[in-house]
N, C-alpha and C positions, 0 to 999 in steps of 0.2 A: 504493500500500500504506500510505502514511503519512497518508492523508486525515484520520485521527482524532487526529493529533498535538496540535492545540489542545485537544481534549477531554481528552487524557491529561495535558497540562500543568495544566489547570484542576483536574482531579481530584487530581493530586499536590499542588498548592498548597493545595487545600481540606483534604486529609488532614493535611498538615504543620501547617497553621494550627490545625486543630481539636485535634490532639494537644498542641500547644504554646501553647494559648490563654492559660493562666495565666501562662506566661513572657512572652508578648507584652504582657500587661496590667501586668506588674510594671515598676517603675522601673529603667531601665538595661538593659544586655544580659543575656540569660539566663545564669545561672551553670552550672557543670558538674553540679550536683546535680539540675537540672531534667529530665535525661534526654532533652534535645532531640535530641542526635546519634543516640541509639539509636532514638528514634521515627522520625526521618527515614529511617534505614536500613530500618526495618520497612516504612515506606510505599513506599520505592523497591523493595524486594524484592517486595512485594505487586503493585505495578504491573508490574514486569518479568516476573513470572510470568503475569499475566492479560492484558496488552495483546497479546502475540504471538498468543495464542489468539483474541482478538477480531478481530485483523487477519486471521488465517487464516479465521475464520468469514465475514468480509466477502468475501474473495476467493472462497471456495467458493460462497457464495450468489450472487455475481455471475456466476460462470462456469458453474455447473451447474444452477441452478434457473430456473424459467420466470417467477418473480414480477417480474423486472426490477430495475434499479438502484435505483429509489426504495425498494422494499421491503428491498433489501439494506442501504441506508443506514439505514433504520429499525432493522433488526436490529443493525447495528453500534452505533448510538446506545444501544440498550437494553443491549447488552453493556458499553459504556463506563459507563453509569449504574450498572450492577450492581457495578462495581469498587469504588468507595468504600462502597457498601452492604455488600458482602461483607467488606471490610476492617474497617469499624466494628463489624459484628456479631461478627466473629471476635475482635477485640481488646477490645471494650467490652460485648459481649452486649447491644447495643441498636442499633436502626435509627433514627437521628434523624429527627424530623419534617421537618427541612429537606431531607433526601434524598428523603423521600416527596413533599414539595412539588415538588422538582425533577423527579421522575417524572411528576407531574401536569402540570407545565409542558411536559414533553416530549410528553405525550399531546395537550395543547392545540395545540402546534405542528404535529404530524403530522395532527391532525384538520383543521386549517385547510388544510394542504397537500393532503390527500386531497380535500377538498370544493372548494377554490378553484382549485387548480393542476392536480391530476390529474383533476378532474371526476368523482369517484366520487359515487354517490348518497348524500346525507347520511343518509337514514334507514337504509340498509343498513350504513353505517359505524357509526352509533350503536347499531344492533341488535347488531352483532358485539362492540362495546366493552361494551355493557351485559351481554351474555351472558358475556363474559370476566370482568367484574367480579363477577357473581353466582357464577360457578364458582370463580374464584380465591379470593375472600374467603370464600365459603360453605364450601369444603372446610376451610379453616384455622380458621373459627369452630367447626366440628364438632370439629376436632382440639383446639382450645382447651378445649372443654367436656369432651371425653373424657379428655384427659391431665391436666386440673386443674393447670395451671401448667407443663406441659411445653412449651407453646407460649405466645407472647406476642402482644399486639395489634400489635406491629411486624410480625410474620410475616403477620398477617391483612392489614394495610395494604399490605405489600410485594406479596403475590400479588394483591391487589385491583388495584393499579396495573399489575402485569404483565398482568392480564386485560384492562384497558382498552387497553393498548398492543398486545397480541398477538391479542386476540379469544378467543372461547371455545375454538376448535379449537387455537390456538397455545398457550394457557396450559395446556390439558389435558396436552399432551406435556411441558411444563416441570414441571408438578406430578408427573406420572408418573416422570420421570427423577430429580426431586429425592427422591422417596420411595425409589426404588431405591438411589440413591447414599447417602442418609442411613442406610438400613437396612444396606447393605453395609458402610459404614464403622463403624457401631455394632457390628455382629457381629464384625468383625475386631478392633476395639479391646477388646471384651469377651473375645474368645478370648485376646488377649494380656494380659488383666487390667489394661488401661489405663483401662477405664471400668467402672462398675457399672450395673445396670438403672435406677437412679434418676438417672443423669447426664443432663443436657440438652445438646443440640448446637446451635450457631448455624446457622440455616437459610440465612443470606445467602450464604456461600461455596458451598453446594450449589446454590443458585438460579443463581449465576453459572455453575457447571460444567454444570448441567442445561440452561441456555440454550445454551451452546456445543455440548453433545451434541445437542440438538434441532436446531440449525442444521445440523450436519454430517449428521444423519439425514434432513433434508428438512423442517424446520419450515414 
């Protein structure tokens, strides 16, 4: 169950470092005004909320689905990658290019494993990844044009990388569940007068939740 512990530690360290980068650059230890303790607590809370769900998704995919352990490990790694993505988008309203690059690196690793280790046909793997890229990025490019600022290029890049990792069929369900979750949350918040119609919502946390929902429903 704890096979992803190293990934969790790396994600936690990356989040803490990013939030406290100015303090780390300063001379001497960070002072109380830098907010380091609060930020660490926020990072820990985010990880503690998300990691058990990712672990459960891994176990469910291993026990009940027919894709096999390699695919389950891939789903787990995608969930773990989405943890810092969701956190940064929620806290900063931005998805750093470094995290997008990490997702591309994850795709490269699994592409090599699929072709060289698991002996899948390289053309079939690339077709699935290309279709996922076009679907994931294309949908959010349209959203970017329609909403005129309601979406950002970070959202386009995020779902483009998810498309590469999951293929067109996998990213379709993640997009579907993300839209349902965002719409549901937005309607509830507007009903409670916590948001207005012009408010924008970070898509990263909903991408993580929709990924987990998709896994449980049989991605």
